[in-house]
mmCIF file of the N, C-alpha and C atoms, coordinates in Angstrom:
data_MODEL
# 
_entry.id   MODEL 
# 
loop_
_atom_site.group_PDB 
_atom_site.id 
_atom_site.type_symbol 
_atom_site.label_atom_id 
_atom_site.label_alt_id 
_atom_site.label_comp_id 
_atom_site.label_asym_id 
_atom_site.label_entity_id 
_atom_site.label_seq_id 
_atom_site.pdbx_PDB_ins_code 
_atom_site.Cartn_x 
_atom_site.Cartn_y 
_atom_site.Cartn_z 
_atom_site.occupancy 
_atom_site.B_iso_or_equiv 
_atom_site.pdbx_formal_charge 
_atom_site.auth_seq_id 
_atom_site.auth_comp_id 
_atom_site.auth_asym_id 
_atom_site.auth_atom_id 
_atom_site.pdbx_PDB_model_num 
ATOM 1   N N  . MET A 1 1  ? -3.729  -55.769 76.089 1.00 0.00 ? 1  MET A N  1 
ATOM 2   C CA . MET A 1 1  ? -4.710  -56.358 75.353 1.00 0.00 ? 1  MET A CA 1 
ATOM 3   C C  . MET A 1 1  ? -5.904  -56.719 76.089 1.00 0.00 ? 1  MET A C  1 
ATOM 4   N N  . ASN A 1 2  ? -5.739  -57.260 77.355 1.00 0.00 ? 2  ASN A N  1 
ATOM 5   C CA . ASN A 1 2  ? -6.775  -57.405 78.046 1.00 0.00 ? 2  ASN A CA 1 
ATOM 6   C C  . ASN A 1 2  ? -7.612  -56.071 78.580 1.00 0.00 ? 2  ASN A C  1 
ATOM 7   N N  . ASN A 1 3  ? -6.972  -55.030 78.519 1.00 0.00 ? 3  ASN A N  1 
ATOM 8   C CA . ASN A 1 3  ? -7.494  -53.630 79.019 1.00 0.00 ? 3  ASN A CA 1 
ATOM 9   C C  . ASN A 1 3  ? -8.680  -53.293 77.951 1.00 0.00 ? 3  ASN A C  1 
ATOM 10  N N  . ILE A 1 4  ? -8.233  -53.484 76.711 1.00 0.00 ? 4  ILE A N  1 
ATOM 11  C CA . ILE A 1 4  ? -9.225  -53.536 75.483 1.00 0.00 ? 4  ILE A CA 1 
ATOM 12  C C  . ILE A 1 4  ? -10.203 -54.324 75.505 1.00 0.00 ? 4  ILE A C  1 
ATOM 13  N N  . LYS A 1 5  ? -9.929  -55.716 75.833 1.00 0.00 ? 5  LYS A N  1 
ATOM 14  C CA . LYS A 1 5  ? -10.953 -56.807 75.766 1.00 0.00 ? 5  LYS A CA 1 
ATOM 15  C C  . LYS A 1 5  ? -11.928 -56.334 76.738 1.00 0.00 ? 5  LYS A C  1 
ATOM 16  N N  . ALA A 1 6  ? -11.814 -56.087 78.123 1.00 0.00 ? 6  ALA A N  1 
ATOM 17  C CA . ALA A 1 6  ? -12.557 -55.895 79.285 1.00 0.00 ? 6  ALA A CA 1 
ATOM 18  C C  . ALA A 1 6  ? -13.365 -54.617 78.800 1.00 0.00 ? 6  ALA A C  1 
ATOM 19  N N  . LYS A 1 7  ? -12.784 -53.352 78.376 1.00 0.00 ? 7  LYS A N  1 
ATOM 20  C CA . LYS A 1 7  ? -13.291 -52.105 78.192 1.00 0.00 ? 7  LYS A CA 1 
ATOM 21  C C  . LYS A 1 7  ? -14.543 -52.092 77.363 1.00 0.00 ? 7  LYS A C  1 
ATOM 22  N N  . HIS A 1 8  ? -14.444 -52.925 76.021 1.00 0.00 ? 8  HIS A N  1 
ATOM 23  C CA . HIS A 1 8  ? -15.018 -53.102 75.050 1.00 0.00 ? 8  HIS A CA 1 
ATOM 24  C C  . HIS A 1 8  ? -15.960 -54.350 75.094 1.00 0.00 ? 8  HIS A C  1 
ATOM 25  N N  . GLY A 1 9  ? -15.935 -55.133 76.213 1.00 0.00 ? 9  GLY A N  1 
ATOM 26  C CA . GLY A 1 9  ? -16.733 -56.563 76.291 1.00 0.00 ? 9  GLY A CA 1 
ATOM 27  C C  . GLY A 1 9  ? -16.505 -57.343 75.243 1.00 0.00 ? 9  GLY A C  1 
ATOM 28  N N  . LEU A 1 10 ? -15.252 -57.406 74.763 1.00 0.00 ? 10 LEU A N  1 
ATOM 29  C CA . LEU A 1 10 ? -14.977 -58.418 73.737 1.00 0.00 ? 10 LEU A CA 1 
ATOM 30  C C  . LEU A 1 10 ? -14.589 -60.054 74.353 1.00 0.00 ? 10 LEU A C  1 
ATOM 31  N N  . LYS A 1 11 ? -14.864 -60.769 73.629 1.00 0.00 ? 11 LYS A N  1 
ATOM 32  C CA . LYS A 1 11 ? -14.799 -62.232 74.271 1.00 0.00 ? 11 LYS A CA 1 
ATOM 33  C C  . LYS A 1 11 ? -13.383 -62.763 74.275 1.00 0.00 ? 11 LYS A C  1 
ATOM 34  N N  . ASP A 1 12 ? -12.702 -62.447 73.328 1.00 0.00 ? 12 ASP A N  1 
ATOM 35  C CA . ASP A 1 12 ? -11.074 -63.263 73.651 1.00 0.00 ? 12 ASP A CA 1 
ATOM 36  C C  . ASP A 1 12 ? -10.047 -61.992 72.890 1.00 0.00 ? 12 ASP A C  1 
ATOM 37  N N  . LYS A 1 13 ? -8.882  -62.104 72.997 1.00 0.00 ? 13 LYS A N  1 
ATOM 38  C CA . LYS A 1 13 ? -7.968  -61.296 72.452 1.00 0.00 ? 13 LYS A CA 1 
ATOM 39  C C  . LYS A 1 13 ? -7.905  -61.126 70.755 1.00 0.00 ? 13 LYS A C  1 
ATOM 40  N N  . SER A 1 14 ? -8.266  -61.977 70.197 1.00 0.00 ? 14 SER A N  1 
ATOM 41  C CA . SER A 1 14 ? -8.263  -61.931 68.908 1.00 0.00 ? 14 SER A CA 1 
ATOM 42  C C  . SER A 1 14 ? -9.424  -60.965 68.482 1.00 0.00 ? 14 SER A C  1 
ATOM 43  N N  . ALA A 1 15 ? -10.474 -60.889 69.228 1.00 0.00 ? 15 ALA A N  1 
ATOM 44  C CA . ALA A 1 15 ? -11.455 -59.810 69.026 1.00 0.00 ? 15 ALA A CA 1 
ATOM 45  C C  . ALA A 1 15 ? -10.919 -58.343 69.386 1.00 0.00 ? 15 ALA A C  1 
ATOM 46  N N  . ALA A 1 16 ? -10.151 -58.287 70.604 1.00 0.00 ? 16 ALA A N  1 
ATOM 47  C CA . ALA A 1 16 ? -9.445  -57.215 70.882 1.00 0.00 ? 16 ALA A CA 1 
ATOM 48  C C  . ALA A 1 16 ? -8.533  -56.563 69.491 1.00 0.00 ? 16 ALA A C  1 
ATOM 49  N N  . ILE A 1 17 ? -7.676  -57.557 69.198 1.00 0.00 ? 17 ILE A N  1 
ATOM 50  C CA . ILE A 1 17 ? -6.857  -57.271 67.903 1.00 0.00 ? 17 ILE A CA 1 
ATOM 51  C C  . ILE A 1 17 ? -7.715  -56.515 66.852 1.00 0.00 ? 17 ILE A C  1 
ATOM 52  N N  . MET A 1 18 ? -8.663  -57.405 66.459 1.00 0.00 ? 18 MET A N  1 
ATOM 53  C CA . MET A 1 18 ? -9.413  -56.955 65.192 1.00 0.00 ? 18 MET A CA 1 
ATOM 54  C C  . MET A 1 18 ? -10.168 -55.358 65.671 1.00 0.00 ? 18 MET A C  1 
ATOM 55  N N  . HIS A 1 19 ? -10.325 -55.250 66.901 1.00 0.00 ? 19 HIS A N  1 
ATOM 56  C CA . HIS A 1 19 ? -10.962 -54.031 67.131 1.00 0.00 ? 19 HIS A CA 1 
ATOM 57  C C  . HIS A 1 19 ? -10.036 -52.875 67.315 1.00 0.00 ? 19 HIS A C  1 
ATOM 58  N N  . MET A 1 20 ? -8.607  -53.029 67.872 1.00 0.00 ? 20 MET A N  1 
ATOM 59  C CA . MET A 1 20 ? -7.571  -52.174 67.527 1.00 0.00 ? 20 MET A CA 1 
ATOM 60  C C  . MET A 1 20 ? -7.153  -51.902 66.156 1.00 0.00 ? 20 MET A C  1 
ATOM 61  N N  . ALA A 1 21 ? -7.211  -53.123 65.256 1.00 0.00 ? 21 ALA A N  1 
ATOM 62  C CA . ALA A 1 21 ? -7.082  -52.665 63.781 1.00 0.00 ? 21 ALA A CA 1 
ATOM 63  C C  . ALA A 1 21 ? -8.061  -51.765 63.336 1.00 0.00 ? 21 ALA A C  1 
ATOM 64  N N  . ALA A 1 22 ? -9.127  -51.902 63.657 1.00 0.00 ? 22 ALA A N  1 
ATOM 65  C CA . ALA A 1 22 ? -10.314 -51.169 63.025 1.00 0.00 ? 22 ALA A CA 1 
ATOM 66  C C  . ALA A 1 22 ? -10.062 -49.596 63.466 1.00 0.00 ? 22 ALA A C  1 
ATOM 67  N N  . GLU A 1 23 ? -9.790  -49.496 64.764 1.00 0.00 ? 23 GLU A N  1 
ATOM 68  C CA . GLU A 1 23 ? -9.562  -48.044 65.268 1.00 0.00 ? 23 GLU A CA 1 
ATOM 69  C C  . GLU A 1 23 ? -8.450  -47.550 64.678 1.00 0.00 ? 23 GLU A C  1 
ATOM 70  N N  . TYR A 1 24 ? -7.406  -48.206 64.379 1.00 0.00 ? 24 TYR A N  1 
ATOM 71  C CA . TYR A 1 24 ? -6.188  -47.659 63.536 1.00 0.00 ? 24 TYR A CA 1 
ATOM 72  C C  . TYR A 1 24 ? -6.518  -47.449 62.311 1.00 0.00 ? 24 TYR A C  1 
ATOM 73  N N  . GLU A 1 25 ? -7.279  -48.279 61.796 1.00 0.00 ? 25 GLU A N  1 
ATOM 74  C CA . GLU A 1 25 ? -7.721  -47.796 60.255 1.00 0.00 ? 25 GLU A CA 1 
ATOM 75  C C  . GLU A 1 25 ? -8.522  -46.570 60.224 1.00 0.00 ? 25 GLU A C  1 
ATOM 76  N N  . ASN A 1 26 ? -9.503  -46.607 61.202 1.00 0.00 ? 26 ASN A N  1 
ATOM 77  C CA . ASN A 1 26 ? -10.465 -45.269 61.177 1.00 0.00 ? 26 ASN A CA 1 
ATOM 78  C C  . ASN A 1 26 ? -9.761  -43.884 61.516 1.00 0.00 ? 26 ASN A C  1 
ATOM 79  N N  . GLU A 1 27 ? -8.649  -44.055 62.336 1.00 0.00 ? 27 GLU A N  1 
ATOM 80  C CA . GLU A 1 27 ? -7.960  -42.707 62.958 1.00 0.00 ? 27 GLU A CA 1 
ATOM 81  C C  . GLU A 1 27 ? -6.825  -42.478 61.969 1.00 0.00 ? 27 GLU A C  1 
ATOM 82  N N  . ILE A 1 28 ? -6.128  -43.536 61.461 1.00 0.00 ? 28 ILE A N  1 
ATOM 83  C CA . ILE A 1 28 ? -4.813  -43.147 60.885 1.00 0.00 ? 28 ILE A CA 1 
ATOM 84  C C  . ILE A 1 28 ? -4.893  -43.451 59.319 1.00 0.00 ? 28 ILE A C  1 
ATOM 85  N N  . MET A 1 29 ? -5.142  -44.547 59.048 1.00 0.00 ? 29 MET A N  1 
ATOM 86  C CA . MET A 1 29 ? -5.065  -44.790 57.698 1.00 0.00 ? 29 MET A CA 1 
ATOM 87  C C  . MET A 1 29 ? -6.042  -44.241 56.706 1.00 0.00 ? 29 MET A C  1 
ATOM 88  N N  . GLU A 1 30 ? -7.228  -43.674 57.236 1.00 0.00 ? 30 GLU A N  1 
ATOM 89  C CA . GLU A 1 30 ? -8.199  -43.197 56.399 1.00 0.00 ? 30 GLU A CA 1 
ATOM 90  C C  . GLU A 1 30 ? -8.540  -41.621 56.701 1.00 0.00 ? 30 GLU A C  1 
ATOM 91  N N  . PRO A 1 31 ? -7.690  -40.439 56.830 1.00 0.00 ? 31 PRO A N  1 
ATOM 92  C CA . PRO A 1 31 ? -7.989  -39.484 57.527 1.00 0.00 ? 31 PRO A CA 1 
ATOM 93  C C  . PRO A 1 31 ? -8.830  -38.762 56.381 1.00 0.00 ? 31 PRO A C  1 
ATOM 94  N N  . GLU A 1 32 ? -8.785  -39.082 54.879 1.00 0.00 ? 32 GLU A N  1 
ATOM 95  C CA . GLU A 1 32 ? -9.518  -38.317 54.095 1.00 0.00 ? 32 GLU A CA 1 
ATOM 96  C C  . GLU A 1 32 ? -10.992 -38.397 54.361 1.00 0.00 ? 32 GLU A C  1 
ATOM 97  N N  . LEU A 1 33 ? -11.462 -39.374 55.055 1.00 0.00 ? 33 LEU A N  1 
ATOM 98  C CA . LEU A 1 33 ? -12.999 -39.713 55.544 1.00 0.00 ? 33 LEU A CA 1 
ATOM 99  C C  . LEU A 1 33 ? -13.474 -38.835 56.497 1.00 0.00 ? 33 LEU A C  1 
ATOM 100 N N  . ARG A 1 34 ? -12.480 -38.491 57.270 1.00 0.00 ? 34 ARG A N  1 
ATOM 101 C CA . ARG A 1 34 ? -13.029 -37.694 58.352 1.00 0.00 ? 34 ARG A CA 1 
ATOM 102 C C  . ARG A 1 34 ? -13.539 -36.298 58.381 1.00 0.00 ? 34 ARG A C  1 
ATOM 103 N N  . PRO A 1 35 ? -14.825 -35.995 58.747 1.00 0.00 ? 35 PRO A N  1 
ATOM 104 C CA . PRO A 1 35 ? -15.215 -34.783 58.564 1.00 0.00 ? 35 PRO A CA 1 
ATOM 105 C C  . PRO A 1 35 ? -14.480 -33.458 58.721 1.00 0.00 ? 35 PRO A C  1 
ATOM 106 N N  . GLU A 1 36 ? -13.492 -33.266 59.702 1.00 0.00 ? 36 GLU A N  1 
ATOM 107 C CA . GLU A 1 36 ? -12.578 -32.410 59.994 1.00 0.00 ? 36 GLU A CA 1 
ATOM 108 C C  . GLU A 1 36 ? -11.686 -32.329 58.863 1.00 0.00 ? 36 GLU A C  1 
ATOM 109 N N  . PHE A 1 37 ? -11.511 -33.393 58.183 1.00 0.00 ? 37 PHE A N  1 
ATOM 110 C CA . PHE A 1 37 ? -10.378 -33.355 56.893 1.00 0.00 ? 37 PHE A CA 1 
ATOM 111 C C  . PHE A 1 37 ? -11.260 -32.644 55.851 1.00 0.00 ? 37 PHE A C  1 
ATOM 112 N N  . ILE A 1 38 ? -12.479 -33.096 55.611 1.00 0.00 ? 38 ILE A N  1 
ATOM 113 C CA . ILE A 1 38 ? -13.184 -32.625 54.538 1.00 0.00 ? 38 ILE A CA 1 
ATOM 114 C C  . ILE A 1 38 ? -13.467 -31.105 54.674 1.00 0.00 ? 38 ILE A C  1 
ATOM 115 N N  . GLU A 1 39 ? -14.046 -30.656 55.883 1.00 0.00 ? 39 GLU A N  1 
ATOM 116 C CA . GLU A 1 39 ? -14.142 -29.290 56.178 1.00 0.00 ? 39 GLU A CA 1 
ATOM 117 C C  . GLU A 1 39 ? -13.064 -28.530 55.817 1.00 0.00 ? 39 GLU A C  1 
ATOM 118 N N  . LYS A 1 40 ? -12.009 -28.949 56.398 1.00 0.00 ? 40 LYS A N  1 
ATOM 119 C CA . LYS A 1 40 ? -10.629 -28.149 56.266 1.00 0.00 ? 40 LYS A CA 1 
ATOM 120 C C  . LYS A 1 40 ? -10.356 -27.871 54.563 1.00 0.00 ? 40 LYS A C  1 
ATOM 121 N N  . ALA A 1 41 ? -10.351 -29.277 54.067 1.00 0.00 ? 41 ALA A N  1 
ATOM 122 C CA . ALA A 1 41 ? -10.036 -29.245 52.658 1.00 0.00 ? 41 ALA A CA 1 
ATOM 123 C C  . ALA A 1 41 ? -10.865 -28.087 51.899 1.00 0.00 ? 41 ALA A C  1 
ATOM 124 N N  . GLN A 1 42 ? -12.203 -27.978 52.207 1.00 0.00 ? 42 GLN A N  1 
ATOM 125 C CA . GLN A 1 42 ? -13.133 -27.214 51.474 1.00 0.00 ? 42 GLN A CA 1 
ATOM 126 C C  . GLN A 1 42 ? -12.640 -25.789 51.789 1.00 0.00 ? 42 GLN A C  1 
ATOM 127 N N  . GLU A 1 43 ? -12.321 -25.216 52.979 1.00 0.00 ? 43 GLU A N  1 
ATOM 128 C CA . GLU A 1 43 ? -11.801 -23.946 53.275 1.00 0.00 ? 43 GLU A CA 1 
ATOM 129 C C  . GLU A 1 43 ? -10.695 -23.691 52.418 1.00 0.00 ? 43 GLU A C  1 
ATOM 130 N N  . ILE A 1 44 ? -9.770  -24.554 52.421 1.00 0.00 ? 44 ILE A N  1 
ATOM 131 C CA . ILE A 1 44 ? -8.498  -24.313 51.860 1.00 0.00 ? 44 ILE A CA 1 
ATOM 132 C C  . ILE A 1 44 ? -9.068  -24.055 50.045 1.00 0.00 ? 44 ILE A C  1 
ATOM 133 N N  . MET A 1 45 ? -9.827  -24.788 49.717 1.00 0.00 ? 45 MET A N  1 
ATOM 134 C CA . MET A 1 45 ? -10.275 -24.563 48.255 1.00 0.00 ? 45 MET A CA 1 
ATOM 135 C C  . MET A 1 45 ? -10.681 -23.188 47.940 1.00 0.00 ? 45 MET A C  1 
ATOM 136 N N  . LYS A 1 46 ? -11.550 -22.685 48.974 1.00 0.00 ? 46 LYS A N  1 
ATOM 137 C CA . LYS A 1 46 ? -12.043 -21.040 48.981 1.00 0.00 ? 46 LYS A CA 1 
ATOM 138 C C  . LYS A 1 46 ? -11.108 -20.238 48.710 1.00 0.00 ? 46 LYS A C  1 
ATOM 139 N N  . GLN A 1 47 ? -10.077 -20.607 49.158 1.00 0.00 ? 47 GLN A N  1 
ATOM 140 C CA . GLN A 1 47 ? -8.851  -19.387 49.299 1.00 0.00 ? 47 GLN A CA 1 
ATOM 141 C C  . GLN A 1 47 ? -8.396  -19.039 47.860 1.00 0.00 ? 47 GLN A C  1 
ATOM 142 N N  . GLU A 1 48 ? -7.750  -17.800 47.642 1.00 0.00 ? 48 GLU A N  1 
ATOM 143 C CA . GLU A 1 48 ? -7.426  -17.578 46.427 1.00 0.00 ? 48 GLU A CA 1 
ATOM 144 C C  . GLU A 1 48 ? -6.072  -18.085 46.156 1.00 0.00 ? 48 GLU A C  1 
ATOM 145 N N  . PRO A 1 49 ? -5.903  -18.388 45.115 1.00 0.00 ? 49 PRO A N  1 
ATOM 146 C CA . PRO A 1 49 ? -4.590  -19.136 44.938 1.00 0.00 ? 49 PRO A CA 1 
ATOM 147 C C  . PRO A 1 49 ? -3.367  -17.963 44.710 1.00 0.00 ? 49 PRO A C  1 
ATOM 148 N N  . ILE A 1 50 ? -2.394  -18.479 45.182 1.00 0.00 ? 50 ILE A N  1 
ATOM 149 C CA . ILE A 1 50 ? -1.001  -17.608 44.883 1.00 0.00 ? 50 ILE A CA 1 
ATOM 150 C C  . ILE A 1 50 ? -0.262  -18.061 43.501 1.00 0.00 ? 50 ILE A C  1 
ATOM 151 N N  . ASP A 1 51 ? -0.067  -17.071 42.789 1.00 0.00 ? 51 ASP A N  1 
ATOM 152 C CA . ASP A 1 51 ? 0.702   -17.373 41.662 1.00 0.00 ? 51 ASP A CA 1 
ATOM 153 C C  . ASP A 1 51 ? 2.148   -17.198 41.910 1.00 0.00 ? 51 ASP A C  1 
ATOM 154 N N  . VAL A 1 52 ? 2.968   -18.179 41.935 1.00 0.00 ? 52 VAL A N  1 
ATOM 155 C CA . VAL A 1 52 ? 4.348   -18.013 42.196 1.00 0.00 ? 52 VAL A CA 1 
ATOM 156 C C  . VAL A 1 52 ? 5.116   -18.213 40.864 1.00 0.00 ? 52 VAL A C  1 
ATOM 157 N N  . GLY A 1 53 ? 4.705   -18.504 39.951 1.00 0.00 ? 53 GLY A N  1 
ATOM 158 C CA . GLY A 1 53 ? 5.261   -18.698 38.485 1.00 0.00 ? 53 GLY A CA 1 
ATOM 159 C C  . GLY A 1 53 ? 6.136   -19.943 38.272 1.00 0.00 ? 53 GLY A C  1 
ATOM 160 N N  . THR A 1 54 ? 7.431   -20.189 38.421 1.00 0.00 ? 54 THR A N  1 
ATOM 161 C CA . THR A 1 54 ? 8.218   -21.157 38.245 1.00 0.00 ? 54 THR A CA 1 
ATOM 162 C C  . THR A 1 54 ? 8.499   -21.711 39.748 1.00 0.00 ? 54 THR A C  1 
ATOM 163 N N  . VAL A 1 55 ? 9.119   -23.025 39.719 1.00 0.00 ? 55 VAL A N  1 
ATOM 164 C CA . VAL A 1 55 ? 9.348   -23.654 40.803 1.00 0.00 ? 55 VAL A CA 1 
ATOM 165 C C  . VAL A 1 55 ? 10.434  -23.089 41.645 1.00 0.00 ? 55 VAL A C  1 
ATOM 166 N N  . GLU A 1 56 ? 11.593  -22.259 41.003 1.00 0.00 ? 56 GLU A N  1 
ATOM 167 C CA . GLU A 1 56 ? 12.620  -21.458 41.103 1.00 0.00 ? 56 GLU A CA 1 
ATOM 168 C C  . GLU A 1 56 ? 12.018  -20.157 41.753 1.00 0.00 ? 56 GLU A C  1 
ATOM 169 N N  . ASN A 1 57 ? 10.928  -19.609 41.336 1.00 0.00 ? 57 ASN A N  1 
ATOM 170 C CA . ASN A 1 57 ? 10.450  -18.500 42.260 1.00 0.00 ? 57 ASN A CA 1 
ATOM 171 C C  . ASN A 1 57 ? 9.702   -18.813 43.499 1.00 0.00 ? 57 ASN A C  1 
ATOM 172 N N  . TRP A 1 58 ? 9.163   -19.929 43.347 1.00 0.00 ? 58 TRP A N  1 
ATOM 173 C CA . TRP A 1 58 ? 8.372   -20.437 44.748 1.00 0.00 ? 58 TRP A CA 1 
ATOM 174 C C  . TRP A 1 58 ? 9.595   -20.853 45.683 1.00 0.00 ? 58 TRP A C  1 
ATOM 175 N N  . LYS A 1 59 ? 10.781  -21.420 45.211 1.00 0.00 ? 59 LYS A N  1 
ATOM 176 C CA . LYS A 1 59 ? 11.732  -21.643 46.489 1.00 0.00 ? 59 LYS A CA 1 
ATOM 177 C C  . LYS A 1 59 ? 12.050  -20.123 46.921 1.00 0.00 ? 59 LYS A C  1 
ATOM 178 N N  . LYS A 1 60 ? 11.970  -19.283 46.109 1.00 0.00 ? 60 LYS A N  1 
ATOM 179 C CA . LYS A 1 60 ? 12.967  -17.933 46.306 1.00 0.00 ? 60 LYS A CA 1 
ATOM 180 C C  . LYS A 1 60 ? 11.670  -17.153 47.526 1.00 0.00 ? 60 LYS A C  1 
ATOM 181 N N  . ILE A 1 61 ? 10.707  -17.274 47.341 1.00 0.00 ? 61 ILE A N  1 
ATOM 182 C CA . ILE A 1 61 ? 9.379   -16.819 48.015 1.00 0.00 ? 61 ILE A CA 1 
ATOM 183 C C  . ILE A 1 61 ? 9.498   -17.894 49.327 1.00 0.00 ? 61 ILE A C  1 
ATOM 184 N N  . LYS A 1 62 ? 9.487   -18.928 49.168 1.00 0.00 ? 62 LYS A N  1 
ATOM 185 C CA . LYS A 1 62 ? 9.683   -19.986 50.633 1.00 0.00 ? 62 LYS A CA 1 
ATOM 186 C C  . LYS A 1 62 ? 10.742  -19.398 51.504 1.00 0.00 ? 62 LYS A C  1 
ATOM 187 N N  . ASP A 1 63 ? 11.911  -19.492 50.753 1.00 0.00 ? 63 ASP A N  1 
ATOM 188 C CA . ASP A 1 63 ? 13.128  -19.141 51.487 1.00 0.00 ? 63 ASP A CA 1 
ATOM 189 C C  . ASP A 1 63 ? 13.155  -17.728 52.095 1.00 0.00 ? 63 ASP A C  1 
ATOM 190 N N  . ASN A 1 64 ? 12.279  -16.574 51.435 1.00 0.00 ? 64 ASN A N  1 
ATOM 191 C CA . ASN A 1 64 ? 12.191  -15.426 52.065 1.00 0.00 ? 64 ASN A CA 1 
ATOM 192 C C  . ASN A 1 64 ? 11.340  -15.110 53.290 1.00 0.00 ? 64 ASN A C  1 
ATOM 193 N N  . THR A 1 65 ? 10.330  -16.077 53.508 1.00 0.00 ? 65 THR A N  1 
ATOM 194 C CA . THR A 1 65 ? 9.182   -16.371 54.399 1.00 0.00 ? 65 THR A CA 1 
ATOM 195 C C  . THR A 1 65 ? 9.776   -17.086 55.432 1.00 0.00 ? 65 THR A C  1 
ATOM 196 N N  . GLY A 1 66 ? 10.463  -18.287 55.365 1.00 0.00 ? 66 GLY A N  1 
ATOM 197 C CA . GLY A 1 66 ? 10.576  -18.974 56.626 1.00 0.00 ? 66 GLY A CA 1 
ATOM 198 C C  . GLY A 1 66 ? 11.807  -18.713 57.222 1.00 0.00 ? 66 GLY A C  1 
# 
């Protein structure tokens, strides 16, 4: 905790904890807001969909490719 406090020039451990919580939220909790995620999703949406029919057909396709 002292490392975070010193690295970011925070005044106490409480501020360091708040900083850690904010970083955790930015990096882990809200990936949908990250530009890389948005770019990847847009690329996926441009791809031609694959018609697998029923769930059973999809399972057969999946089992044969994996």
